[in-house]
DRENDO-353698 format. One line per field, with one value per residue: x, y, z negated of N, C-alpha, C in turn; residue in three letters. Coordinates in steps of 0.001 Angstrom, whole numbers, plus 500000, padded with zeros to 6 digits. Layout:
nc1	c(X,...);
nc2	c(Y,...);
nc3	c(Z,...);
cac1	c(X,...);
cac2	c(Y,...);
cac3	c(Z,...);
cc1	c(X,...);
cc2	c(Y,...);
cc3	c(Z,...);
aa	c(ALA,...);
***
This chain:
nc1	c(270020,267290,265761,264528,265899,268417,267983,267527,270037,271730,270660,271305,274104,274425,273357,275203,277625,276952,276606,279216,280656,279444,280195,282991,283349,282289,284144,286467,285708,285446,288096,289425,288208,289148,291870,291853,290853,292890,294988,293996,293801,296493,297554,296210,297272,299993,299743,298752,300910,302867,301799,302267,300596,300990,299918,297362,298066,299519,297490,296117,298124,298437,295908,295950,297998,296740,294780,296308,299256,301343,301349,302920,305398,304186,305337,307771,306978,305814,308044,309620,308083,308419,311089,311808,309877,309318,307283,306831,309112,310916,313404,313554,311003,311061,313236,312217,310088,311483,313042,311040,310083,312301,312410,310064,310068,312667,313527,315611,315753,314913,317060,318883,317854,317739,320419,321373,320180,321440,323955,323601,323243,325715,326373,328408,329226,326807,325611,327410,327122,324434,324526,326269,324706,322581,323976,324659,322201,321303,323414,323673,324555,324098,324160,326893,327915,326974,328152,330831,330903,330360,332624,334520,333730,334612,337257,338563,340151,341504,340078,337600,338112,338578,336016,334549,335573,334393,331797,332259,332810,330342,328659,329887,332033,330170,328483,328293,330228,332553,332650,332783,335245,336906,336639,337608,340299,341084,341078,343041,345204,346015,346074,346204,345001,342505,341541,341404,339323,337188,336892,335802,333446,332201,331712,329907,327850,326626,324848,322984,319831,316359,315199,317480,318284,316069,316113,318405,317757,315071,313073,313070,311612,309973,309339,311407,313474,314811,316010,317683,319401,320848,322077,323754,325437,326636,327959,329875,331356,332368,333959,335861,336988,338204,340072,341732,342648,344074,346043,347463,346685,345669,344132,342383,341111,339795,338095,336330,335294,333851,332042,330622,329446,327833,326037,324672,323459,320970,319380,316634,316408,318948,321174,323045,326514,329646,331269,330017,328217,326707,327979,330437,331555,331932,333905,335939,336444,337344,339685,341181,341440,343089,345421,346142,346594,348707,350653,351089,352457);
nc2	c(656359,655255,655359,652882,651220,651375,650011,647433,646961,647093,644933,642786,642885,642289,639680,638415,638742,637325,634736,634316,634354,632139,630031,630218,629750,627171,625853,626149,624722,622150,621799,621838,619617,617642,617746,616779,614256,613213,613131,611184,609024,608703,607875,605449,604083,603919,602284,599908,599243,598801,596539,594746,594537,595209,595587,596708,598966,600342,601066,602967,604927,605737,606810,608992,610435,611119,612835,614859,615564,616859,616423,616299,613870,611922,611430,610409,608007,606586,606380,604676,602350,601663,601170,599326,597219,594047,593483,595796,596914,599448,601299,603751,604902,605088,606827,609174,609803,610172,612365,614309,614507,615602,618083,619203,618969,618711,616405,614457,611652,611075,611961,610063,607578,608134,608475,605867,604603,605992,604999,602245,602612,603362,606028,607798,610390,611784,610162,610419,613164,613258,611702,613218,615478,614414,613812,616404,617306,615539,614227,611486,608101,606134,607554,608246,605634,604727,606666,606001,603495,604318,605857,603822,602186,603676,603327,604907,604342,605184,607475,606298,604618,606534,607728,605460,605013,607043,606096,603950,605313,606441,604237,602189,599421,598054,595636,596562,598589,597174,595097,596750,598151,595933,594957,597145,597227,594743,595226,597113,595603,595024,592572,591291,593173,593257,590657,590775,592672,591507,589030,589803,590931,588675,587075,588744,588684,586282,586624,588338,589825,589822,592223,593856,593894,595140,597595,598665,598548,599860,600028,597804,594688,593044,590346,589159,589329,587322,585755,587686,588264,585875,586088,588253,587114,585144,586764,588084,585876,584969,587174,587031,584522,585071,586987,585430,583665,585403,586048,583764,581771,578872,576729,578074,579669,577724,576721,578909,579335,577012,577409,579539,578288,576454,578174,579453,577332,576767,578809,580334,582727,584364,586884,587786,588203,589050,586090,584917,582616,579402,577687,579006,578986,576232,575704,577335,576165,573658,574468,575512,573209,571758,573292,573003,570214,570009,571481,569854,567698);
nc3	c(637111,635254,631928,631405,633143,631992,629587,630523,631626,629393,628011,629692,629468,626761,626723,628431,626979,624690,625709,626596,624210,623037,624783,624560,621832,621709,623306,621767,619497,620608,621411,618951,617848,619579,618949,616322,616835,618457,616641,614886,616675,617291,614857,614595,616803,616084,613830,614977,616584,614613,613526,615490,617657,620564,623154,622709,621234,623156,624949,623437,623113,625784,626251,624527,625743,628114,627159,625982,627161,626003,623355,620207,619892,621463,623981,623167,621903,624045,625657,624080,624311,627029,626992,624932,624625,625872,627670,629038,630072,631649,632736,634080,633675,630873,630551,631730,629953,627500,628185,628606,625973,624712,625994,625018,622159,621241,619974,617888,618018,620563,622066,621186,622185,624925,625389,625016,627214,629327,628839,629478,632178,632877,632956,631691,630800,630457,628528,626377,625865,624984,622608,621078,620789,619317,616949,616147,615361,613385,612073,612099,611278,613150,615509,615649,615810,618324,619952,619580,620898,623506,624087,623824,625958,628068,627923,626134,623673,621291,620545,620246,618064,616079,615825,615086,612578,611203,611135,609439,607106,606576,606409,604505,605017,606589,608639,611218,611567,610909,612842,615077,614715,614740,617396,618823,617901,618892,621644,621696,621385,618864,617172,614641,612942,614147,613646,610878,610397,611810,610583,608109,609050,610129,607853,606493,608342,607960,605947,606911,607040,608165,607429,607156,609817,611110,609890,610965,613659,614209,616155,617681,618788,616242,616349,617654,615926,614309,616283,617419,615311,615193,617654,617102,615157,616761,618618,617016,616046,618471,619252,617231,617714,620150,619345,617703,619659,621361,619590,619471,617741,617884,616756,614999,616845,618353,616364,615963,618509,618744,616640,617706,619915,618566,617272,619416,620608,619589,620409,621989,623131,624542,624397,626843,626937,628444,629119,627011,627241,627676,629561,630124,627578,627106,629007,628016,625496,626286,627546,625379,623812,625547,625484,622793,622659,624432,623110,620933,621888);
cac1	c(269471,266353,265861,264136,267021,269494,267632,267772,271477,272275,270188,272130,275446,274337,273189,276482,278579,276507,276936,280671,281065,278972,281038,284326,283275,282090,285410,287379,285250,285815,289544,289770,287730,290077,293106,291601,290718,294204,295739,293480,294202,297930,297747,295734,298247,301190,299420,298674,302284,303525,301232,302701,299586,301568,299010,296311,298731,299872,296251,295859,299125,298121,294708,296411,298765,295772,294125,297268,300600,302325,301158,304224,305705,303554,306317,308755,306400,305688,309404,310020,307388,309031,312477,312013,308943,309626,306152,306692,310430,311219,314341,313225,309850,311536,314091,311342,309360,312424,313419,309903,310039,313396,312007,308950,310289,314094,313562,316929,315658,314802,318445,319499,317418,318147,321851,321556,319830,322542,325045,323289,323401,327121,326497,329087,329239,325459,325403,328222,326497,323214,324869,326835,323572,321903,324808,324556,320876,320998,324624,323274,325594,323796,324653,328343,328169,326769,329179,332066,330814,330453,334046,335173,333385,335392,338662,339141,340188,341894,338942,336550,338490,338374,334576,334093,335954,333353,330701,332645,332672,328921,328125,331136,332150,328964,328741,328363,331523,333608,332707,333234,336688,337563,336660,338523,341666,341312,341392,344299,346291,346383,345283,346106,343976,341214,341143,341066,337995,336184,336650,334860,332154,331586,331205,328706,326788,325949,323807,322166,318402,315457,315056,318714,318260,315034,316551,319397,317090,313667,312112,313118,310478,310204,309192,312699,314504,315613,316830,318711,320382,321717,322900,324793,326389,327375,328842,331010,332161,333054,335021,336895,337665,339042,341198,342647,343269,345070,347134,348133,346270,344791,343168,341351,340344,338913,337075,335299,334575,332870,330990,329810,328653,326833,325014,323836,322783,319572,318715,315809,316682,320376,321567,324304,327678,330621,331915,329203,327144,327033,328935,331749,332078,332414,335174,336935,336768,338175,340992,341889,341809,344211,346622,346524,347149,349998,351602,351358,353293);
cac2	c(655210,655739,654786,651464,650501,651293,648953,646165,646821,646734,643594,641851,642890,641558,638256,637946,638652,636240,633478,634197,633971,630775,629084,630277,629054,625756,625336,626072,623614,620911,621689,621450,618241,616786,617665,615871,612917,612780,612778,609890,608021,608510,607068,604088,603494,603589,601141,598732,598930,598229,595194,593891,594481,596180,595854,597624,600222,601021,601665,604180,605941,606254,607645,610244,611161,611667,613960,615946,615030,617628,616150,615966,612476,610960,611041,609568,606669,605906,606055,603476,601202,601289,600795,598218,596098,593226,593480,597092,597490,600228,602314,605050,605424,605452,608004,610324,610151,610716,613706,615195,614745,616531,619408,619706,619017,618573,615340,613791,610244,611025,612030,608774,606529,608492,608210,604421,604294,606479,604040,601082,603020,603743,607477,608004,611800,612116,609414,611062,614451,613026,611248,614366,616341,613740,613990,617805,617517,614650,613638,610092,607079,605423,608406,608045,604270,604662,607495,605209,602473,604998,606172,602524,601719,604471,603042,605905,603497,605929,608316,605386,604199,607695,607865,604268,605178,607904,605164,603171,606205,606658,602927,601482,597970,597487,594681,597305,599259,596158,594489,597784,598354,594710,594903,598203,596746,593645,595818,597860,594644,594947,591370,591033,594082,592814,589460,591227,593319,590574,588012,590409,591083,587352,586687,589546,588308,585075,587063,589358,589522,590489,593597,594555,594075,596108,598918,599128,598657,599951,599979,596514,593798,592210,588926,588666,589671,586154,585399,588705,588068,584779,586657,589063,586155,584529,587782,588306,584649,584967,588185,586516,583448,585711,587616,584340,583161,586395,586037,582476,580866,578047,575963,579011,580065,576590,576692,579941,579094,575961,578041,580310,577313,575903,579199,579740,576113,576763,580061,580372,584041,584619,588160,587385,589073,588414,584939,584360,581770,578007,577125,579631,578506,574856,575793,577921,575160,572652,575100,575593,571822,571398,573994,572363,568893,570211,571938,568758,566679);
cac3	c(636392,634231,630598,631498,633777,631001,628634,631198,631777,628073,627678,630467,628884,625490,627054,628979,625874,623807,626374,626615,622849,622814,625528,623989,620537,622005,623809,620636,618647,621291,621376,617586,617682,620307,618191,615212,617419,618906,615438,614431,617664,617157,613643,614918,617725,615311,612977,615850,616982,613433,613325,616591,618723,621485,624284,622250,620869,624406,625468,622655,623447,627120,626105,623908,626762,629052,626488,625765,627431,625245,621934,619626,619626,622380,625002,622482,621695,625343,626067,623329,624899,628305,626766,623997,624673,627059,628605,629702,630316,632846,632272,634671,632947,629532,630711,631981,628730,626505,628651,628308,624523,624418,626468,624208,620704,620911,618972,617912,618399,622027,622535,620856,623115,626285,625443,625210,628611,630162,628656,630311,633575,633008,633128,630414,630370,629968,627285,625331,625554,624199,621258,620351,620445,618206,615758,615720,614767,612248,611491,611908,611468,614397,616590,615700,616272,619778,620577,619583,621956,624796,624262,624041,627312,629018,627694,625215,622489,620091,620174,619776,616712,615197,615574,614366,611176,610617,610848,608261,605948,606315,606008,604180,605173,607208,609719,612486,611682,610875,614175,616006,614549,615187,618869,619283,617649,619828,622947,621540,621247,617439,616909,613197,612412,614705,612893,609514,610406,612326,609539,607154,609735,610268,606523,606234,609283,607471,605010,607569,606931,609112,606956,607542,611276,611493,609433,611942,614962,613791,617260,618377,618540,615043,616679,618147,614937,613926,617441,617610,614237,615639,618721,616458,614566,617868,619190,616112,616076,619769,619186,616325,618451,621171,618636,617327,620895,621789,618608,619573,616664,618710,615948,614521,618033,618646,615304,616131,619764,618426,615841,618659,620677,617651,617014,620586,621079,619141,620785,623200,623714,624435,624988,627470,627065,629334,628508,625925,627741,627358,630525,629909,626295,627299,629734,627121,624474,626965,627781,624098,623497,626414,624978,621509,622963,625090,622081,619985,622535);
cc1	c(268580,266526,265541,265253,268186,269249,267906,269271,272114,271893,271015,273547,275469,274228,274502,277512,278236,276867,278449,281186,280672,279887,282464,284376,283146,283395,286422,287028,285655,287318,290006,289391,288668,291376,292968,291551,292065,295055,295317,293897,295689,298243,297320,296753,299518,300958,299386,300070,303031,303057,301594,301689,299949,300639,297966,296902,299050,298651,295938,296848,298850,296890,295086,297140,297823,295072,295061,298688,301713,302212,302488,304376,305147,304529,307403,308231,306256,307060,309910,309376,308093,310494,312602,311130,309098,308511,306096,307997,310555,312121,314006,312044,310283,312355,313252,310621,310287,312838,312302,309839,311135,313010,310946,309320,311760,314312,314895,316856,315509,316188,319132,319151,317805,319645,322147,321249,320938,323761,324835,323550,324834,327301,327098,329029,327884,325180,326159,327596,325259,323537,325490,325719,322790,322657,324703,323233,320668,322216,324413,324437,325378,324260,326154,328684,328049,327774,330500,332054,330911,331910,334842,334957,334149,336898,339356,339232,340542,340761,337802,336841,338232,336895,334044,334469,334993,332138,331005,332573,331208,328208,329304,331027,330876,329367,328969,329727,332676,333769,333239,334735,337459,337710,337601,339982,342035,341744,342620,345501,346780,345617,345148,345024,342590,340687,340675,339647,336904,335889,335627,333478,331431,330993,329912,327543,325997,324807,322903,320688,317604,315300,316281,318684,317277,315344,317554,318777,315572,312650,312173,311966,310758,310122,310509,313811,315403,316537,317978,319782,321365,322614,324049,325862,327270,328382,330073,331927,332981,334211,336192,337688,338647,340272,342218,343374,344379,346283,347870,347805,345191,343746,342032,340477,339329,337769,335959,334620,333513,331721,330044,328882,327523,325689,324090,323069,321306,318794,317891,316011,318148,320696,322966,325327,328681,331339,331099,327968,327619,328102,330333,332382,332641,333766,336284,337391,337670,339590,341818,342334,343053,345495,347104,347181,348542,351059,351986,352268,354776);
cc2	c(655713,654966,653288,650625,650320,650162,647572,645882,646388,645313,642540,641735,642081,640060,637665,637737,637505,634887,633238,633730,632537,629757,629050,629512,627555,625103,625157,624918,622281,620688,621229,619987,617257,616608,616704,614435,612370,612348,611398,608759,607683,607623,605614,603371,603065,602368,599852,598273,598256,596805,594234,593745,595523,596554,596897,598982,601035,601716,602978,605286,606562,607162,609003,611096,611818,612888,615154,615414,615769,617373,615680,614476,611496,610503,610147,608145,605907,605524,604798,602232,600723,600869,599485,597002,595335,593220,594750,597639,598163,601376,603698,605701,605917,606734,609262,610772,610751,612139,614704,615527,615724,617944,620033,619917,618953,617476,614590,612334,610089,611137,610680,607714,606850,608236,606736,604039,604772,605555,602796,601378,603449,605221,608034,609434,612211,611424,610083,612391,614267,612585,612378,615331,615743,613965,615421,618089,616721,614147,612151,609126,606334,606229,608257,606660,604180,605525,606732,604172,603105,605357,604902,602049,602471,604229,604037,605283,604256,606828,607471,604934,605319,607852,606667,604348,606136,607045,604396,604002,606362,605380,602012,599963,597328,596549,595412,597965,598256,595490,595493,598007,597122,594635,595965,597767,595615,594188,596717,596923,594506,593761,591050,591902,593668,591627,589848,591800,592329,589437,588543,590552,589748,586881,587445,589118,587102,585419,588143,588946,590244,591952,594431,594889,595170,597505,599509,599369,598738,599818,598685,595621,592909,590717,588310,588828,588479,585717,586393,588627,586964,585227,587480,588156,585535,585506,588012,587082,584580,585965,587694,585395,584025,586356,586559,583789,584109,586398,584695,581511,579932,577277,576866,579485,578980,576521,577695,579890,578022,576503,578830,579388,576741,576896,579362,578513,576091,577983,579909,581706,584353,585916,587989,588522,588333,587286,584254,583674,580324,577418,577682,579159,577095,574842,576324,576912,574077,573190,575142,574198,571413,572028,573340,571016,569006,570622,570826,567690,567028);
cc3	c(635269,632931,630608,632116,632805,630019,629240,631310,630456,627667,628411,629890,627597,625739,627557,627869,624933,624388,626384,625262,622567,623484,624972,622666,620741,622473,622680,619710,619265,621246,620004,617336,618369,619550,617024,615725,617847,617704,614919,615372,617531,615954,613872,615793,616985,614421,613799,616278,615833,613167,614451,617712,619782,622638,623889,621883,622115,625017,624749,623000,624817,627082,625523,624947,627774,628464,626333,625947,626687,623737,621328,619318,620641,623467,624408,622337,623002,625883,625381,623921,626157,628152,625979,624246,625979,628104,629450,630273,631684,632398,632825,633968,631568,629583,630896,630713,627673,626888,628374,626825,624107,624817,625571,622746,620284,619865,619034,618349,619912,622656,622341,621905,624553,626464,625675,626660,629551,630039,629493,631782,633896,633377,631832,629918,629791,628638,626141,624898,624675,622773,620437,619939,619287,616896,615234,615022,613483,611483,611207,612152,612779,615603,616766,616253,617789,620533,620657,620704,623344,625095,624549,625477,628390,628853,626784,623821,621216,619608,619631,618349,615707,614825,614797,612890,610459,610250,609570,606980,605555,605876,605699,604322,605733,608332,611044,612653,611685,612243,615190,615929,615027,616693,619432,619087,618606,621183,622899,621471,619819,616829,615418,612555,612892,613910,611486,609458,610817,611340,608537,607778,609839,608941,606222,607130,608790,606509,605600,607552,608006,608723,607322,609039,611681,610973,610418,613311,614741,614918,618060,617941,617328,615330,617154,617119,614595,615063,617626,616527,614621,616786,618152,615850,615658,618461,618333,616099,617364,619774,618332,616996,619465,620522,618222,618557,621353,620866,618596,618460,617221,617897,615445,615693,618374,617640,615579,617498,619538,617568,616749,619433,619821,617426,618216,621077,620686,619555,622057,623910,623482,625171,625559,627453,627933,628597,627440,626506,627602,628281,630297,628618,626406,628008,628832,626060,625073,627193,626493,623649,624279,625911,623688,621766,623588,624070,621105,620574,622407);
aa	c(MET,ASN,HIS,GLN,ASP,ASN,LYS,LYS,TYR,TYR,LEU,LEU,VAL,VAL,ILE,PHE,LEU,SER,LEU,SER,ILE,PHE,PHE,LEU,THR,ASP,LYS,LEU,ILE,LYS,LEU,LYS,SER,ASN,GLN,ILE,SER,ILE,LYS,ASN,LEU,PHE,GLU,ILE,ALA,LEU,ARG,LEU,LYS,ALA,GLU,GLY,ASP,TYR,GLU,GLU,ALA,PHE,LYS,TYR,PHE,LYS,LYS,ILE,TYR,LYS,LEU,ASN,PRO,ARG,TYR,PRO,GLY,ILE,ASN,LEU,GLU,LEU,GLY,LYS,PHE,PHE,PHE,PHE,ASN,GLN,SER,PHE,VAL,SER,LEU,ASN,GLU,ALA,LEU,ASN,TYR,PHE,THR,LYS,GLU,ILE,GLU,LEU,THR,ASN,HIS,PRO,TYR,ALA,TYR,HIS,GLU,ARG,GLY,ILE,ILE,TYR,GLY,TYR,LEU,ARG,GLN,TRP,ASP,LYS,ALA,GLU,LYS,ASP,PHE,ARG,GLN,GLU,ILE,SER,LEU,THR,ASP,SER,TRP,ALA,GLY,TYR,LEU,ASN,LEU,ALA,TRP,ILE,LEU,PHE,SER,GLN,GLY,LYS,LEU,ASP,LYS,ALA,GLU,GLU,ILE,MET,ARG,VAL,VAL,ASN,GLN,LYS,LYS,PRO,GLU,SER,ILE,TRP,SER,LEU,ASN,GLY,LEU,GLY,VAL,ILE,HIS,LEU,ASN,GLN,GLY,ARG,TYR,ASP,LEU,ALA,ILE,GLN,GLU,LEU,GLU,LYS,ALA,PHE,VAL,LYS,SER,GLN,ASN,LEU,THR,VAL,ASN,ASP,TYR,LEU,GLN,ALA,TYR,PRO,ASN,ASN,ASP,PRO,LYS,LEU,ALA,LEU,GLN,MET,ILE,GLU,ASN,ILE,LYS,ALA,GLY,ILE,ALA,PHE,ASN,LEU,ALA,LEU,ALA,TYR,GLU,LYS,ASN,GLY,GLU,TRP,GLN,LYS,ALA,LEU,GLU,PHE,TYR,ASN,LYS,THR,LYS,GLU,ILE,ILE,SER,GLY,LEU,SER,TYR,LEU,LYS,ILE,ALA,GLU,GLY,LEU,ASP,ARG,GLU,SER,LEU,ASN,LEU,LYS,ILE,ALA,GLU,ILE,TYR,SER,ILE,ILE,ASN,LYS,ASN,GLU,LYS);
***
């Protein structure tokens, strides 16, 4: 290779290296620009969601996911959409997104929500494992509360009571722990104790505010908050009526079954629990009336 050929060779190498540096720099600039854009998009999406514009927020979250499916928090937010928002509900979709967020960031809230879904699906071991993992990461009262309900659902009443008392320590005399302990005692056959806890829970429920509800359930639809508060009141009144019935206090049972009926009569959205529907309540009230009339004869 002569001197002229060497010059051409070196020139080609320089041009190649220059182009490589240019394309690499351009790629890095675009990547950095995308990251900035994603951050801005994420903030916009969160703001839209907070304002209740779920359709528009969802579009932004999906756009972010398309740009970077590993962006911290994006799988968590999409999971919340598919779990909480009535327009998008899909447990399988939510489960997949929460699992991805756990794999990417080990986010404690993803464990929390996935645990609730496993509970709905009656996959108790998986639900218990997720809530215990959440507790190990945050020591959250909500994690203990949900763990107690999972243990309760499996019939592990003594263990459920033990965990519910931890909730009561972390949130003393809260409506959540009082109702929880009341229901556990009711199922243990300790009716006097159940009545004691549920009476306190019912009194507290009368002062439950939208702010209280959204602090306890920050990802639930604010538009349904007032309806859900009434559902909570109805649920506690129903539990108390049942405790009085089991304890043979028929007049008090009748009083609280009627209170339950009164509360749910104005609800357009009724979160149905076993026995807590209008037809079943009417039958139960008629049954209690019959027992009272029979006892008075």
